[in-house]
C-alpha positions as a Markdown table, in Angstrom:
| # | Residue | x | y | z |
|---|---|---|---|---|
| 1 | Met | 146.6 | 95.2 | 165.6 |
| 2 | Val | 147.3 | 98.5 | 167.2 |
| 3 | Arg | 147.0 | 97.3 | 170.6 |
| 4 | Lys | 148.2 | 101.0 | 172.4 |
| 5 | Ile | 148.1 | 104.5 | 170.0 |
| 6 | Gly | 150.3 | 107.6 | 172.1 |
| 7 | Ile | 147.9 | 110.3 | 170.9 |
| 8 | Asp | 149.7 | 114.1 | 171.7 |
| 9 | Ala | 146.2 | 116.3 | 171.1 |
| 10 | Gly | 147.8 | 120.3 | 171.0 |
| 11 | Gly | 146.9 | 123.6 | 170.1 |
| 12 | Ser | 146.9 | 122.7 | 166.3 |
| 13 | Leu | 147.4 | 119.3 | 165.8 |
| 14 | Val | 146.4 | 116.7 | 166.5 |
| 15 | Lys | 148.8 | 113.5 | 166.0 |
| 16 | Ile | 148.8 | 110.1 | 166.2 |
| 17 | Ala | 151.6 | 107.1 | 166.9 |
| 18 | Tyr | 150.9 | 103.4 | 167.0 |
| 19 | His | 153.1 | 99.7 | 166.8 |
| 20 | Glu | 152.2 | 97.6 | 164.1 |
| 21 | Gln | 153.9 | 94.7 | 162.4 |
| 22 | Glu | 157.3 | 96.1 | 164.7 |
| 23 | Lys | 156.8 | 99.4 | 163.8 |
| 24 | Ile | 155.9 | 102.7 | 164.9 |
| 25 | His | 153.7 | 105.0 | 162.2 |
| 26 | Ile | 152.3 | 107.5 | 162.9 |
| 27 | Lys | 149.4 | 109.9 | 161.4 |
| 28 | Thr | 148.7 | 114.1 | 161.6 |
| 29 | Phe | 145.3 | 115.9 | 161.7 |
| 30 | Ser | 144.6 | 119.3 | 162.0 |
| 31 | Asn | 142.8 | 120.6 | 164.9 |
| 32 | His | 140.0 | 121.4 | 161.7 |
| 33 | Glu | 139.9 | 117.5 | 161.6 |
| 34 | Leu | 139.5 | 116.5 | 165.1 |
| 35 | Asp | 136.0 | 114.1 | 164.3 |
| 36 | Gln | 138.0 | 111.9 | 161.4 |
| 37 | Ala | 140.7 | 111.4 | 163.9 |
| 38 | Ile | 138.3 | 110.6 | 166.2 |
| 39 | Ser | 136.6 | 108.6 | 163.2 |
| 40 | Trp | 139.5 | 107.5 | 162.6 |
| 41 | Leu | 140.9 | 106.0 | 165.7 |
| 42 | Ser | 137.4 | 103.6 | 166.7 |
| 43 | Pro | 137.4 | 101.1 | 165.2 |
| 44 | Phe | 140.8 | 100.8 | 167.7 |
| 45 | Leu | 139.0 | 101.6 | 171.1 |
| 46 | Ser | 138.1 | 97.6 | 171.4 |
| 47 | Asp | 140.8 | 96.3 | 171.6 |
| 48 | Ala | 143.8 | 98.6 | 171.9 |
| 49 | Ile | 144.9 | 101.5 | 174.8 |
| 50 | Val | 144.8 | 105.4 | 174.1 |
| 51 | Tyr | 147.7 | 107.4 | 176.0 |
| 52 | Ala | 146.9 | 110.6 | 175.0 |
| 53 | Thr | 149.2 | 113.8 | 175.7 |
| 54 | Gly | 148.8 | 117.7 | 175.4 |
| 55 | Gly | 146.3 | 120.5 | 175.7 |
| 56 | Lys | 143.0 | 118.6 | 174.7 |
| 57 | Ala | 144.1 | 115.5 | 175.2 |
| 58 | Gly | 140.2 | 115.9 | 178.1 |
| 59 | His | 138.8 | 115.7 | 174.3 |
| 60 | Phe | 140.6 | 112.1 | 173.6 |
| 61 | Lys | 139.9 | 111.4 | 177.3 |
| 62 | Asn | 136.1 | 112.1 | 177.0 |
| 63 | Ile | 135.7 | 109.4 | 174.0 |
| 64 | Asn | 135.9 | 106.2 | 176.6 |
| 65 | Ser | 137.4 | 106.9 | 179.6 |
| 66 | Asn | 137.9 | 104.2 | 180.7 |
| 67 | Thr | 140.5 | 102.8 | 177.3 |
| 68 | Cys | 142.6 | 106.6 | 177.9 |
| 69 | His | 144.6 | 107.8 | 180.2 |
| 70 | Ile | 146.7 | 110.8 | 180.5 |
| 71 | Val | 149.9 | 110.8 | 180.3 |
| 72 | Glu | 151.8 | 114.8 | 181.2 |
| 73 | Glu | 152.6 | 116.1 | 178.0 |
| 74 | Phe | 156.5 | 117.4 | 179.5 |
| 75 | Arg | 156.8 | 113.8 | 180.4 |
| 76 | Ala | 155.9 | 112.6 | 176.2 |
| 77 | Val | 157.7 | 114.9 | 174.2 |
| 78 | Thr | 161.2 | 114.3 | 176.6 |
| 79 | Lys | 161.0 | 110.8 | 177.0 |
| 80 | Gly | 159.5 | 110.4 | 173.5 |
| 81 | Ser | 162.8 | 112.5 | 172.5 |
| 82 | Arg | 165.5 | 109.8 | 173.6 |
| 83 | Tyr | 163.6 | 107.4 | 172.1 |
| 84 | Leu | 163.7 | 108.7 | 168.9 |
| 85 | Leu | 167.5 | 110.4 | 169.7 |
| 86 | Gln | 168.8 | 106.4 | 169.9 |
| 87 | Glu | 166.7 | 104.9 | 167.3 |
| 88 | Glu | 167.4 | 107.7 | 164.4 |
| 89 | Lys | 171.0 | 109.4 | 165.7 |
| 90 | Gly | 172.2 | 106.2 | 167.6 |
| 91 | Ile | 173.2 | 108.7 | 170.9 |
| 92 | Gln | 172.0 | 107.0 | 174.0 |
| 93 | Gly | 172.2 | 107.7 | 177.7 |
| 94 | Glu | 173.7 | 111.8 | 176.7 |
| 95 | Glu | 171.8 | 115.0 | 177.2 |
| 96 | Phe | 171.2 | 117.4 | 175.7 |
| 97 | Ile | 168.7 | 120.4 | 175.1 |
| 98 | Leu | 165.1 | 119.6 | 173.4 |
| 99 | Val | 163.5 | 122.2 | 171.7 |
| 100 | Asn | 159.7 | 122.1 | 171.0 |
| 101 | Ile | 158.3 | 124.3 | 168.0 |
| 102 | Gly | 154.7 | 123.3 | 168.7 |
| 103 | Thr | 152.7 | 126.3 | 168.8 |
| 104 | Gly | 154.3 | 128.4 | 171.0 |
| 105 | Thr | 158.0 | 126.8 | 172.4 |
| 106 | Ser | 159.4 | 124.6 | 175.2 |
| 107 | Ile | 162.9 | 124.4 | 175.8 |
| 108 | Phe | 164.3 | 120.9 | 178.2 |
| 109 | His | 167.7 | 120.1 | 179.9 |
| 110 | Val | 167.4 | 116.7 | 179.4 |
| 111 | Thr | 169.6 | 114.0 | 181.0 |
| 112 | Glu | 169.7 | 110.2 | 180.8 |
| 113 | Asp | 167.5 | 110.1 | 184.5 |
| 114 | Ser | 165.2 | 113.3 | 183.9 |
| 115 | Tyr | 164.4 | 116.3 | 182.8 |
| 116 | Glu | 164.0 | 119.6 | 183.7 |
| 117 | Arg | 162.0 | 122.9 | 181.5 |
| 118 | Val | 164.1 | 126.2 | 181.6 |
| 119 | Leu | 162.2 | 128.6 | 178.9 |
| 120 | Gly | 159.7 | 128.2 | 176.6 |
| 121 | Ser | 158.6 | 131.3 | 174.2 |
| 122 | Gly | 154.8 | 132.3 | 172.9 |
| 123 | Ile | 157.4 | 132.4 | 169.5 |
| 124 | Gly | 156.8 | 129.3 | 167.2 |
| 125 | Gly | 154.4 | 127.9 | 164.4 |
| 126 | Gly | 151.4 | 129.4 | 166.2 |
| 127 | Thr | 153.7 | 133.0 | 165.0 |
| 128 | Leu | 153.9 | 131.3 | 161.6 |
| 129 | Met | 150.2 | 130.5 | 160.8 |
| 130 | Gly | 148.4 | 133.9 | 162.4 |
| 131 | Leu | 152.1 | 136.3 | 160.5 |
| 132 | Gly | 151.4 | 134.0 | 157.3 |
| 133 | His | 147.6 | 134.9 | 157.4 |
| 134 | Leu | 148.1 | 138.4 | 158.1 |
| 135 | Ile | 150.6 | 138.6 | 155.1 |
| 136 | Thr | 149.1 | 136.8 | 152.5 |
| 137 | Gly | 144.8 | 135.9 | 153.6 |
| 138 | Lys | 146.1 | 132.7 | 153.0 |
| 139 | Thr | 146.0 | 129.8 | 156.3 |
| 140 | Asp | 148.1 | 126.6 | 154.9 |
| 141 | Phe | 151.2 | 125.8 | 156.7 |
| 142 | His | 153.5 | 124.3 | 153.6 |
| 143 | Leu | 152.4 | 127.3 | 151.0 |
| 144 | Phe | 154.2 | 129.8 | 153.7 |
| 145 | Thr | 156.8 | 127.3 | 154.1 |
| 146 | Ser | 157.5 | 126.8 | 150.1 |
| 147 | Leu | 157.3 | 131.0 | 150.0 |
| 148 | Ala | 160.1 | 131.5 | 152.9 |
| 149 | Leu | 162.1 | 129.3 | 151.0 |
| 150 | Lys | 161.8 | 131.8 | 148.1 |
| 151 | Gly | 162.4 | 134.9 | 150.1 |
| 152 | Asp | 165.5 | 136.7 | 150.9 |
| 153 | Asn | 164.5 | 138.3 | 154.3 |
| 154 | Arg | 167.3 | 140.6 | 154.2 |
| 155 | Asn | 164.9 | 143.0 | 151.8 |
| 156 | Ser | 162.3 | 143.3 | 154.6 |
| 157 | Asp | 164.8 | 142.9 | 157.9 |
| 158 | Leu | 167.6 | 145.4 | 159.1 |
| 159 | Leu | 170.7 | 144.1 | 159.2 |
| 160 | Val | 173.2 | 145.4 | 160.9 |
| 161 | Arg | 175.7 | 146.7 | 157.7 |
| 162 | Asp | 172.1 | 149.1 | 157.0 |
| 163 | Ile | 172.9 | 150.3 | 160.0 |
| 164 | Tyr | 176.5 | 151.6 | 159.7 |
| 165 | Ala | 176.3 | 151.5 | 156.1 |
| 166 | Pro | 179.0 | 153.2 | 153.7 |
| 167 | Asp | 181.1 | 152.6 | 156.7 |
| 168 | Glu | 182.1 | 148.7 | 157.9 |
| 169 | Pro | 180.9 | 147.3 | 161.1 |
| 170 | Pro | 182.1 | 146.6 | 164.2 |
| 171 | Ile | 179.8 | 143.0 | 164.1 |
| 172 | Phe | 179.4 | 141.0 | 161.3 |
| 173 | Gly | 177.1 | 143.0 | 159.1 |
| 174 | Asp | 174.6 | 140.5 | 157.9 |
| 175 | Leu | 173.0 | 139.5 | 161.2 |
| 176 | Thr | 169.7 | 141.0 | 162.3 |
| 177 | Ala | 169.5 | 144.7 | 163.8 |
| 178 | Ala | 165.5 | 144.6 | 163.6 |
| 179 | Asn | 163.2 | 141.8 | 162.6 |
| 180 | Phe | 160.8 | 143.6 | 159.6 |
| 181 | Gly | 163.2 | 146.7 | 160.2 |
| 182 | Lys | 163.4 | 147.2 | 156.3 |
| 183 | Ala | 159.6 | 146.5 | 155.5 |
| 184 | His | 158.2 | 150.0 | 155.4 |
| 185 | Leu | 161.5 | 151.7 | 153.7 |
| 186 | Asn | 161.6 | 149.2 | 151.0 |
| 187 | Lys | 158.5 | 149.0 | 149.1 |
| 188 | Ala | 159.8 | 146.3 | 146.1 |
| 189 | Ala | 159.4 | 143.8 | 149.5 |
| 190 | Thr | 157.3 | 141.0 | 148.2 |
| 191 | Glu | 154.8 | 139.0 | 150.3 |
| 192 | Gln | 158.0 | 135.8 | 150.1 |
| 193 | Asp | 160.3 | 138.2 | 152.0 |
| 194 | Tyr | 158.7 | 138.9 | 154.7 |
| 195 | Leu | 157.3 | 134.9 | 155.5 |
| 196 | Ala | 161.4 | 134.3 | 154.6 |
| 197 | Ser | 161.2 | 137.0 | 157.5 |
| 198 | Val | 158.8 | 135.3 | 159.8 |
| 199 | Met | 161.3 | 132.1 | 159.7 |
| 200 | His | 164.3 | 134.6 | 160.7 |
| 201 | Leu | 162.5 | 136.1 | 163.6 |
| 202 | Ile | 160.8 | 132.6 | 164.7 |
| 203 | Gly | 164.6 | 130.6 | 164.6 |
| 204 | Glu | 166.5 | 133.9 | 165.4 |
| 205 | Thr | 164.0 | 133.8 | 168.7 |
| 206 | Ile | 164.6 | 130.2 | 169.7 |
| 207 | Val | 168.3 | 129.7 | 168.6 |
| 208 | Leu | 169.0 | 132.2 | 171.1 |
| 209 | Leu | 167.0 | 131.4 | 173.9 |
| 210 | Ala | 168.3 | 127.8 | 173.1 |
| 211 | Gly | 171.5 | 129.2 | 172.7 |
| 212 | Gln | 171.3 | 130.8 | 176.2 |
| 213 | Ala | 170.4 | 127.2 | 177.5 |
| 214 | Ala | 172.9 | 125.8 | 176.4 |
| 215 | Thr | 176.0 | 127.6 | 178.0 |
| 216 | Lys | 173.4 | 128.0 | 181.7 |
| 217 | Lys | 173.9 | 123.4 | 181.7 |
| 218 | Gln | 177.4 | 123.9 | 180.0 |
| 219 | Val | 175.3 | 121.3 | 176.9 |
| 220 | Lys | 176.6 | 120.9 | 173.2 |
| 221 | Arg | 173.9 | 119.1 | 171.9 |
| 222 | Ile | 171.0 | 121.0 | 170.9 |
| 223 | Val | 167.7 | 118.3 | 169.2 |
| 224 | Phe | 165.3 | 120.1 | 167.9 |
| 225 | Val | 161.2 | 118.8 | 166.9 |
| 226 | Gly | 157.7 | 120.1 | 167.0 |
| 227 | Ser | 155.4 | 120.1 | 163.7 |
| 228 | Thr | 156.2 | 123.7 | 163.0 |
| 229 | Leu | 159.7 | 121.7 | 161.4 |
| 230 | Thr | 157.6 | 119.4 | 159.4 |
| 231 | Asn | 159.7 | 119.7 | 155.8 |
| 232 | Asn | 160.6 | 123.7 | 157.0 |
| 233 | Lys | 163.7 | 124.2 | 155.2 |
| 234 | Pro | 164.0 | 127.0 | 155.7 |
| 235 | Leu | 162.8 | 127.9 | 159.7 |
| 236 | Gln | 165.2 | 124.5 | 160.3 |
| 237 | Thr | 167.9 | 126.4 | 157.6 |
| 238 | Val | 167.7 | 129.6 | 159.9 |
| 239 | Leu | 168.2 | 127.4 | 163.6 |
| 240 | Thr | 171.9 | 126.1 | 161.8 |
| 241 | Ser | 172.9 | 129.6 | 161.1 |
| 242 | Phe | 174.6 | 130.3 | 164.8 |
| 243 | His | 176.6 | 127.0 | 165.3 |
| 244 | Lys | 179.6 | 128.2 | 164.7 |
| 245 | Ala | 179.3 | 131.7 | 166.7 |
| 246 | Leu | 177.0 | 129.5 | 169.4 |
| 247 | Ala | 179.1 | 126.5 | 169.5 |
| 248 | Tyr | 176.1 | 124.0 | 169.4 |
| 249 | Asp | 175.9 | 120.8 | 167.5 |
| 250 | Pro | 172.6 | 120.8 | 166.6 |
| 251 | Ile | 170.1 | 117.7 | 166.1 |
| 252 | Phe | 166.6 | 117.1 | 163.6 |
| 253 | Leu | 164.8 | 114.2 | 164.2 |
| 254 | Glu | 163.2 | 113.0 | 161.5 |
| 255 | Lys | 160.0 | 112.1 | 163.5 |
| 256 | Gly | 160.6 | 114.4 | 165.6 |
| 257 | Ser | 156.5 | 116.3 | 165.0 |
| 258 | His | 155.7 | 113.4 | 166.9 |
| 259 | Ala | 157.6 | 112.7 | 169.6 |
| 260 | Gly | 155.4 | 113.9 | 171.8 |
| 261 | Ala | 152.6 | 111.6 | 170.8 |
| 262 | Ile | 155.5 | 108.4 | 170.3 |
| 263 | Gly | 156.5 | 109.4 | 174.1 |
| 264 | Ala | 152.6 | 109.0 | 175.3 |
| 265 | Leu | 152.4 | 106.1 | 173.5 |
| 266 | Leu | 154.9 | 104.5 | 175.0 |
| 267 | Ser | 154.3 | 105.0 | 178.3 |
């Protein structure tokens, strides 16, 4: 029987975590499916206590204020990430930089018993959905990731070697000089190329901010969580591509998309 449910109701998705048969199970609904999420929860509400976090947690508080408790969002995602880091990677009690990529991005310095939000950015999953729609006219996250996987950002992004050609650049030539800086020049670029550029824009911005936080806090381990990473190989590739230059240790968690919901569940 389900006695406790954790919910992370964010700007785009509703993530649910619950204990059943001594295991944590997860479910996901889009915000457009809010009624479906509530219908799924309804059979449990007479016996289970709900712990909700995220910007739209109030929707669930309104269903039954006696059985729903609000959990502070940052505390939930850091607590859930600590738990998953131990469960999935066997890492416990060590400090790390946590990068939560949802609709936007929050970056935390997390220790064994505390956390601090050090940076944030409006670049995140909402950026992918917005620019993806402008490029394709569609609103399908999985379509955007599959198109990006087939594309080549070098057909759309202006690289350092493009600026210095035919001479040798003074720094690594494949670094991005300007995201989408070639889009108006290369008429042969495709939607796939543009989506690949979007992934580079998001990934490069996030990893450089995370790298600054890691340097400031003198921490090498960077843990990436958030629903934007779900089955998103192109973005994960960008997020790991700087690890030699910036000397960080990137970690992705299997259930990292539900770190906030799991943290709420564990409250």
